[in-house]
BAFI-3210 file (N, C-alpha, C; in Angstrom, 3 decimals, decimal comma, padded with zeros to 6 digits):
// residues 267
n [1|2|3|4|5|6|7|8|9|10|11|12|13|14|15|16|17|18|19|20|21|22|23|24|25|26|27|28|29|30|31|32|33|34|35|36|37|38|39|40|41|42|43|44|45|46|47|48|49|50|51|52|53|54|55|56|57|58|59|60|61|62|63|64|65|66|67|68|69|70|71|72|73|74|75|76|77|78|79|80|81|82|83|84|85|86|87|88|89|90|91|92|93|94|95|96|97|98|99|100|101|102|103|104|105|106|107|108|109|110|111|112|113|114|115|116|117|118|119|120|121|122|123|124|125|126|127|128|129|130|131|132|133|134|135|136|137|138|139|140|141|142|143|144|145|146|147|148|149|150|151|152|153|154|155|156|157|158|159|160|161|162|163|164|165|166|167|168|169|170|171|172|173|174|175|176|177|178|179|180|181|182|183|184|185|186|187|188|189|190|191|192|193|194|195|196|197|198|199|200|201|202|203|204|205|206|207|208|209|210|211|212|213|214|215|216|217|218|219|220|221|222|223|224|225|226|227|228|229|230|231|232|233|234|235|236|237|238|239|240|241|242|243|244|245|246|247|248|249|250|251|252|253|254|255|256|257|258|259|260|261|262|263|264|265|266|267]
n.u [028,773|028,592|029,673|027,807|025,644|022,146|018,493|017,028|016,591|016,007|014,861|014,798|014,736|012,309|009,153|007,042|009,154|010,069|008,210|007,572|009,748|009,929|007,626|008,350|010,469|008,927|007,488|009,014|011,607|015,020|016,954|019,267|019,775|018,748|019,458|019,223|018,629|019,543|020,084|020,125|022,341|021,985|019,366|020,384|021,810|020,038|018,593|019,628|021,121|018,020|017,093|018,692|019,630|021,680|022,743|023,267|024,574|024,256|022,546|022,086|022,666|020,803|018,660|015,844|014,375|012,370|010,969|010,824|010,727|010,614|007,924|009,021|012,188|011,833|012,544|014,832|016,040|015,096|016,648|019,089|019,286|018,303|020,800|022,686|021,598|019,305|016,521|013,896|011,423|009,798|007,191|006,243|005,609|003,425|001,751|003,455|003,503|002,735|004,059|006,020|007,900|008,844|010,041|012,217|013,471|014,008|013,124|013,186|012,805|010,922|008,085|006,482|003,895|002,675|-000,006|-000,003|-001,594|-002,054|-002,804|-000,737|001,180|000,788|000,393|-002,015|-002,920|-003,873|-003,185|-003,159|-002,044|-000,468|000,664|003,741|004,010|005,677|005,753|006,132|003,656|005,156|006,885|004,752|003,871|005,995|006,045|003,927|003,787|005,873|004,423|002,002|003,051|002,442|-000,724|-003,262|-003,087|-004,332|-005,152|-005,227|-006,128|-004,713|-005,890|-007,413|-006,806|-006,490|-009,140|-008,844|-006,717|-008,478|-010,562|-009,360|-006,466|-006,423|-008,445|-008,290|-007,844|-010,231|-011,596|-010,294|-011,080|-013,647|-013,621|-012,350|-014,624|-016,571|-015,399|-015,513|-017,478|-018,868|-017,135|-018,594|-021,163|-020,531|-018,884|-015,664|-012,702|-010,675|-012,240|-013,882|-012,371|-011,031|-013,080|-013,956|-011,941|-011,945|-014,597|-014,011|-012,250|-013,705|-015,591|-014,615|-013,176|-015,016|-016,880|-014,826|-014,974|-017,758|-020,068|-022,051|-023,190|-022,132|-024,477|-026,030|-025,284|-025,444|-028,395|-028,864|-027,837|-029,907|-032,462|-036,250|-037,369|-035,334|-032,568|-030,232|-031,463|-032,564|-030,372|-028,619|-030,530|-030,219|-027,734|-028,416|-030,439|-028,315|-027,370|-025,350|-024,600|-024,082|-022,020|-020,109|-019,450|-018,803|-016,453|-014,779|-014,769|-013,428|-010,461|-009,746|-009,728|-007,664|-005,494|-005,177|-004,291|-001,976|000,032|000,234|001,597|003,831|004,592]
n.v [007,127|010,500|013,649|015,711|017,941|017,258|017,340|016,908|015,501|012,543|011,190|008,385|005,112|003,444|001,425|003,703|005,785|004,550|003,835|006,570|007,169|005,266|006,583|009,130|008,655|007,480|008,972|010,897|012,058|012,207|010,051|010,522|012,877|012,582|012,107|009,276|009,111|006,452|004,518|001,699|-000,476|-003,219|-001,811|000,441|-000,202|-002,180|-000,372|001,293|000,118|-000,970|001,795|003,541|005,558|008,079|007,204|007,856|007,117|009,132|012,252|014,261|018,112|019,224|020,661|020,630|018,540|015,397|013,726|010,780|009,248|007,538|009,177|010,083|010,718|012,710|015,460|015,785|015,111|017,014|019,369|018,619|019,272|021,967|023,023|022,418|023,518|023,517|024,621|023,974|021,971|018,407|017,156|014,006|012,164|011,210|013,105|015,481|018,414|021,162|023,423|021,955|021,060|023,606|024,564|023,126|023,345|026,152|029,435|030,251|028,311|026,791|024,340|021,965|019,910|016,770|014,500|010,678|008,460|004,539|003,430|004,646|003,246|001,591|003,781|004,895|006,826|008,960|012,166|014,818|018,091|020,681|023,731|025,689|028,716|029,939|029,471|029,833|030,321|028,883|027,149|025,443|024,578|023,246|020,809|019,675|018,697|016,569|014,715|014,063|011,869|009,606|009,638|011,391|014,746|016,824|020,037|021,193|023,283|023,403|022,577|020,405|018,196|016,147|014,893|014,516|012,361|010,261|009,745|009,225|008,398|006,210|004,998|003,261|000,852|000,674|-000,181|-002,567|-004,234|-004,718|-006,108|-008,129|-009,139|-009,561|-011,662|-013,828|-014,315|-015,229|-017,299|-019,053|-019,372|-021,429|-020,646|-021,614|-020,934|-019,446|-018,936|-017,085|-015,238|-014,088|-013,152|-011,088|-009,397|-008,351|-007,251|-005,164|-004,028|-003,002|-002,023|000,200|001,589|002,427|004,357|005,905|006,838|007,391|010,021|010,121|010,352|008,318|007,524|008,070|005,851|003,521|003,360|002,840|000,445|-000,951|-002,793|-002,242|-004,685|-006,509|-008,363|-007,171|-004,871|-006,506|-006,894|-004,433|-003,517|-004,667|-003,462|-000,924|-001,105|-002,160|000,476|001,371|004,107|005,534|004,369|004,231|006,985|007,061|005,336|006,764|009,547|007,914|007,368|010,588|011,718|010,071|010,895|013,763|013,825|012,277|014,177|016,055|015,047|014,562|017,031]
n.w [-009,041|-008,941|-007,208|-007,318|-007,128|-006,499|-008,098|-006,520|-003,579|-001,870|001,230|002,716|001,353|001,977|001,569|000,924|-000,388|-002,500|-004,012|-004,394|-005,852|-008,124|-009,313|-010,023|-011,881|-013,678|-014,316|-016,135|-014,892|-014,557|-013,674|-012,592|-011,522|-009,150|-005,907|-003,614|-000,240|002,240|004,950|005,046|003,470|001,975|000,579|-000,769|-002,802|-004,150|-004,759|-006,424|-008,510|-009,702|-010,390|-011,256|-009,380|-008,202|-004,432|-000,838|002,213|004,011|004,745|002,257|000,237|-001,494|-004,569|-003,290|-001,535|-000,694|002,267|003,630|006,198|009,111|011,516|013,973|013,236|011,407|012,199|012,993|010,545|009,326|009,867|009,259|006,472|006,491|007,337|005,120|003,399|002,076|000,451|000,270|001,462|001,276|003,432|004,569|006,562|008,779|010,948|011,702|012,139|010,428|011,377|013,249|011,469|009,897|012,453|013,008|010,758|008,885|009,685|007,292|004,822|002,511|003,578|003,329|004,369|003,902|003,198|001,567|000,859|001,065|-001,450|-003,335|-003,409|-005,544|-007,684|-007,843|-005,261|-002,941|-002,300|000,610|000,566|002,372|002,513|004,148|005,669|004,866|002,130|-001,543|-004,588|-006,203|-005,122|-004,138|-006,195|-007,225|-005,088|-005,021|-007,987|-007,290|-005,988|-007,408|-008,997|-007,732|-007,653|-007,261|-006,157|-003,936|-001,853|001,442|004,085|007,191|009,279|008,311|008,552|009,782|009,072|007,042|007,130|008,483|006,841|003,950|004,653|006,350|005,074|003,616|004,958|005,691|003,701|003,284|005,373|004,680|002,215|003,509|004,818|003,426|001,814|003,747|004,328|001,376|001,380|003,422|002,744|000,688|-001,219|-002,966|-001,471|-003,103|-005,820|-003,954|-003,269|-005,632|-006,479|-005,319|-004,770|-008,026|-007,580|-005,921|-007,584|-010,099|-009,031|-007,781|-010,228|-011,650|-009,802|-009,918|-012,782|-013,014|-013,915|-011,788|-008,313|-005,400|-003,659|-006,101|-007,801|-006,051|-006,448|-008,566|-008,767|-007,782|-007,015|-006,945|-003,946|-004,792|-004,427|-003,732|-002,517|-000,341|001,176|001,457|002,920|005,662|006,293|006,219|008,692|010,866|010,901|009,524|008,397|010,851|012,192|010,083|010,445|013,181|013,454|011,599|013,015|015,147|014,314|013,464|015,746|016,776|015,353|016,053|018,421|018,232|016,535|018,268|020,044|018,973|018,405]
ca.u [027,974|029,588|028,893|027,466|024,351|020,829|017,778|015,884|017,353|014,656|015,072|013,967|014,168|011,236|007,717|006,625|010,217|010,329|007,433|007,673|011,002|009,605|006,550|008,954|011,171|008,384|006,950|009,820|012,695|016,382|017,393|021,061|019,166|017,536|020,090|018,379|019,308|019,142|021,046|020,543|023,229|021,402|018,627|021,093|022,742|018,807|017,759|020,651|020,660|016,825|016,370|019,912|019,938|022,270|022,546|023,906|024,123|023,839|021,918|023,214|022,468|020,202|017,781|014,705|014,496|011,276|011,626|010,051|011,166|009,612|008,177|010,494|013,445|011,870|013,095|016,649|016,754|014,751|017,970|020,398|018,556|018,412|022,017|022,969|021,096|018,169|015,426|012,612|011,646|008,201|007,428|005,377|005,349|001,960|001,412|004,194|002,929|003,438|005,150|007,056|008,604|009,602|011,021|012,739|014,634|014,477|012,421|012,963|012,768|009,824|007,863|004,910|003,226|002,030|-000,229|-000,050|-002,410|-001,120|-002,628|000,416|002,195|000,344|000,126|-003,353|-003,257|-004,583|-002,157|-003,134|-000,846|-000,371|002,411|003,620|003,539|006,912|006,040|005,247|003,091|005,936|007,167|003,306|003,412|006,760|005,841|002,266|004,250|006,654|003,282|001,380|004,030|001,721|-001,594|-003,863|-003,157|-005,747|-004,779|-006,323|-005,861|-003,934|-006,485|-008,187|-005,776|-006,946|-010,640|-008,329|-006,071|-009,046|-010,949|-008,119|-004,931|-007,020|-009,546|-007,663|-008,081|-012,019|-012,052|-009,953|-012,266|-015,189|-013,409|-012,368|-016,043|-017,577|-014,949|-015,413|-019,036|-018,663|-016,847|-019,520|-022,284|-020,321|-017,837|-014,883|-012,008|-009,918|-013,127|-014,218|-011,112|-010,934|-014,385|-013,980|-010,896|-012,255|-015,802|-013,377|-011,574|-014,140|-016,602|-013,686|-013,209|-017,092|-016,938|-013,836|-015,123|-018,990|-020,490|-023,075|-022,581|-022,224|-025,705|-027,086|-024,643|-026,051|-029,666|-029,125|-027,693|-030,505|-033,852|-037,110|-037,766|-034,449|-031,591|-029,332|-032,187|-032,743|-028,937|-028,360|-031,955|-029,469|-027,135|-029,361|-030,580|-027,601|-026,931|-023,775|-024,209|-023,643|-020,662|-018,878|-018,747|-018,175|-014,934|-013,991|-014,536|-012,041|-009,662|-009,462|-008,959|-006,336|-004,638|-004,904|-003,691|-000,447|-000,025|000,006|002,643|005,127|004,906]
ca.v [008,165|011,694|014,295|016,789|018,472|016,736|018,276|016,316|014,436|011,452|010,651|007,425|004,079|002,085|001,396|004,591|006,356|003,741|004,319|008,125|007,281|004,991|007,223|010,141|008,332|007,199|010,652|011,992|012,560|011,814|008,996|010,919|013,982|012,257|011,029|008,682|008,746|005,356|003,818|000,335|-001,164|-003,392|-000,892|001,625|-001,396|-002,376|001,555|001,571|-001,417|-001,143|002,613|003,942|006,680|008,319|006,848|008,187|006,598|010,598|013,558|015,621|018,998|019,106|022,064|020,432|017,248|014,926|013,392|009,889|008,353|007,334|010,298|010,621|010,987|014,252|016,545|015,954|015,193|018,582|020,319|018,649|019,465|022,914|023,191|022,033|024,647|023,196|025,641|023,260|020,383|018,167|015,831|012,557|011,742|011,100|013,720|016,515|019,796|022,152|024,277|021,420|021,298|024,949|024,836|021,971|023,525|027,276|030,460|030,566|027,248|026,540|023,525|021,250|019,007|015,873|012,966|010,065|007,050|003,738|003,021|005,642|002,321|001,371|004,805|005,432|007,500|010,476|012,651|016,074|019,057|021,860|024,441|026,824|029,815|030,462|028,610|030,481|029,324|027,749|025,830|024,651|023,694|022,339|019,991|018,798|017,544|015,534|014,092|013,474|010,809|007,983|009,652|012,903|015,571|017,804|021,156|021,423|023,744|022,097|021,590|019,374|016,742|014,778|014,746|013,373|011,093|009,390|009,605|009,111|007,825|005,236|004,726|002,306|-000,464|000,116|-000,719|-003,923|-005,119|-004,949|-007,165|-009,821|-010,092|-010,073|-012,930|-014,840|-014,875|-016,015|-018,922|-019,514|-019,593|-022,227|-020,594|-021,714|-019,735|-018,836|-018,402|-016,348|-014,318|-013,745|-012,289|-010,168|-008,449|-008,014|-006,820|-003,532|-003,263|-003,104|-001,018|001,150|002,204|002,473|005,369|007,195|007,117|008,016|011,635|009,603|010,297|007,158|007,231|007,297|004,644|002,462|003,262|002,133|-001,305|-001,619|-002,977|-002,686|-005,981|-007,626|-009,059|-005,803|-004,184|-006,793|-006,987|-003,170|-003,033|-005,357|-002,478|000,134|-002,017|-001,881|001,512|001,681|005,509|006,004|002,926|004,960|008,202|006,464|005,196|008,184|010,387|007,723|007,920|011,849|012,038|009,671|011,474|015,144|012,809|011,772|015,020|016,814|013,653|014,532|018,032]
ca.w [-008,783|-008,911|-006,143|-007,879|-006,144|-007,173|-008,040|-005,284|-002,575|-001,527|002,220|002,839|000,361|002,083|000,472|-000,125|-000,561|-003,159|-005,062|-005,051|-006,676|-009,267|-010,029|-010,629|-012,819|-014,925|-015,373|-016,415|-014,470|-015,126|-012,635|-012,405|-011,101|-007,971|-004,762|-002,038|001,536|002,676|005,649|004,918|002,485|000,904|-000,418|-001,663|-004,091|-004,941|-005,245|-007,827|-009,458|-010,151|-010,804|-012,084|-009,145|-007,143|-003,386|-000,411|003,249|005,099|003,862|001,409|-000,311|-003,201|-004,456|-002,701|-000,640|000,054|003,329|003,727|006,981|010,228|011,992|015,090|012,625|010,577|012,747|012,818|008,877|008,520|010,543|008,821|005,119|006,109|007,195|004,099|002,186|001,526|000,625|000,241|002,133|001,615|004,406|004,521|007,596|009,838|012,496|011,832|011,713|009,596|012,566|013,564|010,241|009,996|013,657|012,840|009,681|009,439|009,213|005,395|004,508|002,079|003,990|002,816|004,777|002,930|003,517|000,913|001,770|000,710|-002,685|-003,878|-003,369|-007,266|-008,659|-007,580|-004,242|-003,112|-001,018|000,850|001,344|003,743|002,388|005,341|005,156|003,539|000,500|-002,777|-005,397|-007,159|-003,776|-003,614|-007,374|-007,359|-003,827|-006,097|-009,076|-006,823|-005,234|-008,563|-009,376|-007,061|-007,842|-007,240|-005,382|-003,034|-001,246|002,054|005,476|008,253|010,442|008,066|008,058|010,329|008,744|005,692|007,450|008,769|005,422|002,826|005,094|007,127|004,678|002,628|005,766|006,391|002,239|003,203|005,930|003,985|001,379|004,163|005,535|002,045|000,983|004,460|004,133|000,633|001,536|004,150|001,540|-000,401|-002,740|-002,620|-000,737|-004,352|-006,070|-003,663|-003,337|-007,204|-007,225|-004,583|-005,550|-008,964|-007,465|-005,543|-008,268|-010,785|-008,402|-007,939|-011,350|-012,150|-009,142|-009,936|-013,876|-013,355|-013,165|-010,822|-006,983|-004,711|-003,611|-007,407|-008,283|-005,443|-006,665|-009,944|-009,036|-006,547|-008,029|-005,675|-003,550|-004,776|-003,584|-003,185|-001,522|000,835|001,430|002,040|004,412|007,017|006,393|007,396|010,230|011,470|011,623|008,730|008,547|012,238|012,609|010,014|011,367|014,638|012,604|011,080|014,511|016,236|013,793|013,528|017,265|017,097|014,498|016,099|019,306|017,663|016,059|019,283|020,939|017,819|018,269]
c.u [029,087|029,043|028,225|025,866|023,173|019,632|016,820|016,608|016,024|015,343|014,711|014,078|013,163|009,930|007,307|007,581|010,484|009,616|006,805|008,926|010,620|008,785|007,082|009,717|010,256|007,775|008,196|010,977|013,788|016,644|019,011|020,471|018,559|018,461|018,803|019,469|018,821|020,197|021,423|021,577|022,894|020,216|019,052|021,467|021,255|018,435|018,690|020,923|019,099|016,502|017,636|020,137|020,978|021,963|023,962|023,182|024,038|023,765|022,940|022,211|021,642|019,284|016,644|014,883|012,967|011,621|010,503|010,357|010,259|009,532|008,712|011,340|013,325|012,386|014,075|016,953|016,270|016,042|019,175|020,305|018,971|020,191|022,382|022,451|020,033|017,064|013,701|012,152|009,697|008,215|006,419|004,806|004,061|002,311|002,508|003,831|003,281|004,713|005,913|008,324|009,449|010,479|012,261|014,173|014,876|013,528|012,031|012,802|010,808|009,492|006,692|004,817|002,615|001,355|-000,829|-001,035|-001,869|-001,742|-001,748|001,246|001,880|000,154|-001,180|-003,484|-003,686|-004,042|-003,083|-002,240|-000,895|000,902|002,041|003,756|004,778|006,814|005,065|004,564|003,882|006,904|005,984|003,468|004,606|006,527|004,645|003,058|004,859|005,543|002,338|001,963|003,319|000,306|-002,148|-003,781|-004,309|-004,798|-005,722|-005,899|-005,149|-005,268|-007,759|-007,913|-005,777|-008,111|-009,315|-007,553|-007,313|-009,769|-009,931|-006,531|-005,518|-008,205|-009,538|-007,956|-009,617|-012,376|-011,389|-010,932|-013,378|-014,903|-012,877|-013,389|-016,740|-016,791|-015,261|-016,850|-019,499|-018,257|-017,945|-020,733|-021,958|-019,143|-016,392|-013,464|-011,135|-010,747|-013,409|-013,633|-010,956|-012,263|-014,425|-013,213|-011,172|-013,663|-015,114|-012,793|-012,431|-015,561|-015,672|-013,539|-014,081|-016,906|-015,992|-014,535|-016,370|-019,069|-021,295|-022,085|-022,895|-023,791|-026,595|-026,427|-025,432|-027,723|-029,996|-029,332|-028,954|-032,055|-035,089|-037,430|-036,734|-033,438|-030,830|-030,170|-032,402|-031,163|-028,868|-029,418|-031,093|-028,118|-027,516|-029,820|-029,818|-026,380|-025,698|-023,169|-023,035|-022,197|-020,059|-018,359|-018,205|-016,175|-014,212|-013,882|-012,959|-010,468|-009,265|-009,078|-007,768|-005,061|-004,276|-004,084|-002,102|000,245|000,646|001,344|003,516|005,518|005,269]
c.v [009,274|012,326|015,545|017,491|017,912|017,563|017,742|015,287|013,775|010,653|009,670|006,379|003,101|002,288|002,363|005,688|005,480|004,042|005,431|008,176|006,716|005,974|008,425|009,795|008,282|008,323|011,488|012,329|011,633|010,977|009,749|012,181|014,027|011,080|010,970|008,538|007,528|004,526|002,466|000,147|-001,003|-003,015|-000,152|000,488|-001,971|-001,114|002,030|001,161|-001,348|000,216|003,772|005,287|006,787|007,772|007,495|007,740|007,791|011,213|014,374|016,417|018,613|020,331|021,498|018,739|016,895|013,786|012,107|008,930|008,686|008,795|011,128|010,674|011,992|015,034|016,708|015,678|016,635|019,276|020,008|019,280|021,237|023,619|023,015|023,255|024,500|023,939|025,179|021,826|020,077|016,890|015,227|012,122|012,256|012,259|014,840|017,342|020,208|023,499|023,955|021,261|022,691|025,139|023,947|022,071|024,831|028,561|030,625|029,777|026,912|025,148|023,148|019,961|018,046|014,779|012,071|008,539|005,870|002,760|003,893|004,522|001,938|002,539|005,499|005,675|008,203|011,085|014,619|017,029|019,933|022,538|025,558|027,986|031,086|030,115|029,545|029,810|028,579|027,035|025,160|023,463|022,864|021,061|018,750|018,317|016,645|014,398|013,202|012,027|009,748|008,690|011,199|013,403|016,698|018,408|021,048|022,363|022,840|021,707|021,027|018,464|015,844|014,338|014,078|012,058|010,190|008,965|008,462|008,143|006,480|004,467|002,996|000,554|-000,574|-000,661|-002,530|-004,955|-005,463|-005,869|-008,264|-009,988|-010,588|-011,860|-014,117|-015,316|-015,666|-017,644|-019,479|-020,032|-020,232|-022,158|-020,596|-020,736|-018,699|-018,343|-016,508|-015,205|-013,637|-013,079|-011,114|-008,897|-007,814|-006,715|-005,403|-003,248|-002,402|-001,557|000,154|002,364|003,051|003,866|006,266|007,465|007,836|009,069|011,440|010,223|008,505|006,283|007,342|006,352|003,535|002,354|003,007|000,923|-002,198|-001,808|-003,022|-003,760|-006,774|-007,987|-008,100|-004,917|-004,854|-007,033|-005,633|-002,967|-003,663|-004,330|-001,129|-000,116|-001,630|-001,145|001,947|003,642|006,144|005,222|003,801|006,205|008,006|006,543|006,417|009,089|009,654|007,894|009,364|012,004|011,247|010,384|013,283|014,778|012,593|013,283|016,164|016,118|014,228|015,721|018,912]
c.w [-008,437|-007,210|-006,022|-007,346|-007,124|-007,181|-007,163|-004,680|-001,512|-000,496|002,605|001,339|000,877|001,186|000,158|-000,609|-002,193|-004,456|-005,381|-006,247|-008,040|-010,370|-010,839|-012,325|-014,332|-015,682|-015,763|-015,958|-014,554|-013,666|-011,925|-011,368|-009,852|-007,013|-003,622|-000,953|001,910|003,342|005,661|003,371|001,503|000,308|-001,357|-002,650|-004,641|-005,636|-006,376|-008,804|-010,243|-011,137|-011,564|-010,966|-008,511|-005,826|-002,264|001,344|004,757|004,149|003,696|000,615|-001,688|-003,303|-004,045|-002,245|-000,254|001,083|003,911|004,203|008,188|011,033|012,926|014,486|011,762|010,963|012,583|011,216|008,473|008,712|009,676|007,276|005,629|006,525|006,366|003,139|001,208|001,651|000,610|000,327|001,804|002,739|004,305|005,320|008,516|010,859|012,797|011,562|010,903|010,373|013,029|012,488|010,136|011,426|013,286|011,859|009,796|009,054|007,898|004,587|003,953|002,805|003,433|003,756|003,818|003,360|002,343|001,469|000,768|-000,890|-003,639|-004,360|-005,053|-007,758|-008,106|-005,933|-004,478|-001,404|-000,994|001,044|001,429|003,520|003,671|004,652|004,713|002,208|-000,529|-003,618|-005,957|-006,068|-004,004|-004,993|-007,689|-006,274|-004,673|-007,207|-008,900|-006,438|-006,441|-009,190|-008,656|-006,932|-007,991|-006,173|-005,054|-002,463|-000,121|002,968|006,344|008,945|009,820|007,755|008,769|010,152|007,319|005,844|007,899|007,604|004,553|003,557|005,367|006,256|003,632|003,547|005,799|004,653|002,500|004,073|005,599|003,188|002,302|004,531|004,629|001,808|002,233|004,180|002,256|000,310|002,387|003,105|000,126|-001,761|-002,482|-002,345|-002,161|-004,806|-005,715|-003,397|-005,027|-007,086|-006,166|-004,436|-006,778|-008,557|-007,163|-006,280|-009,623|-010,176|-008,074|-009,436|-012,176|-011,625|-009,453|-011,584|-014,159|-012,715|-011,524|-009,372|-006,297|-004,449|-005,193|-007,954|-007,845|-005,906|-007,912|-010,206|-007,949|-007,151|-006,546|-005,264|-003,962|-004,141|-002,975|-002,611|000,117|001,629|002,301|003,537|005,656|006,894|007,188|008,787|011,195|012,070|010,830|008,868|010,061|012,282|011,680|010,441|012,580|014,190|012,347|011,988|015,232|015,256|013,854|014,897|017,321|016,537|015,223|017,623|018,832|017,028|017,296|020,563|020,176|018,455|019,584]
res [x|x|x|x|x|x|x|x|x|x|x|x|x|x|x|x|x|x|x|x|x|x|x|x|x|x|x|x|x|x|x|x|x|x|x|x|x|x|x|x|x|x|x|x|x|x|x|x|x|x|x|x|x|x|x|x|x|x|x|x|x|x|x|x|x|x|x|x|x|x|x|x|x|x|x|x|x|x|x|x|x|x|x|x|x|x|x|x|x|x|x|x|x|x|x|x|x|x|x|x|x|x|x|x|x|x|x|x|x|x|x|x|x|x|x|x|x|x|x|x|x|x|x|x|x|x|x|x|x|x|x|x|x|x|x|x|x|x|x|x|x|x|x|x|x|x|x|x|x|x|x|x|x|x|x|x|x|x|x|x|x|x|x|x|x|x|x|x|x|x|x|x|x|x|x|x|x|x|x|x|x|x|x|x|x|x|x|x|x|x|x|x|x|x|x|x|x|x|x|x|x|x|x|x|x|x|x|x|x|x|x|x|x|x|x|x|x|x|x|x|x|x|x|x|x|x|x|x|x|x|x|x|x|x|x|x|x|x|x|x|x|x|x|x|x|x|x|x|x|x|x|x|x|x|x|x|x|x|x|x|x|x|x|x|x|x|x]
***
């Protein structure tokens, strides 16, 4: 690998960093234009062999940087990047505010706070971005183009990040928890475990594709599958008796509150 400056420095070769790397290359980035900074020797070797990128065990200069490390490491990385002259930094760490990113880098660095969710690992994520005050339209477009490598990107105000985290960041776990209960209930009602597993996986896949592709709202789609006095109506009635809307609102509120607490702790 040569020592020439990279178009993009990707800090962190873990699950999300690797997913972003794969998405960027699949989207047309030239592997030699990307340097991945990863402290683990085995991971560096794997990334070089799999993707053909340059790697480094230490932070290096580049035209821009995408930081995908643990929240506690972000500030130090940003400081190093700024000292090397990197002028654009995107961080995907949970709980690290734009103000903290700006403070850790420099007053003139274009910093963007971003939050992808775990479906990004399969290229189907949703990522929120919050640009800092020094960002130009070009800086924001650059950051969004990187993050579209793993799904859809939305731009929000930073005071909406806790709500986004509670709905989209934690949301996959809510979906998986419902899938877990449906699978267990299917087995309890006589389905073989492997059959129940296949049914539930396809149920969520198919329903998600339908929801995404349809112009109907979730409520309209629900009405279309609910015949009066039918099996679906009987099942949904139990959801309503249990207060599903109130439960979901409590779940989101608890997650949003914890997100706000984490940001304060990390800032």
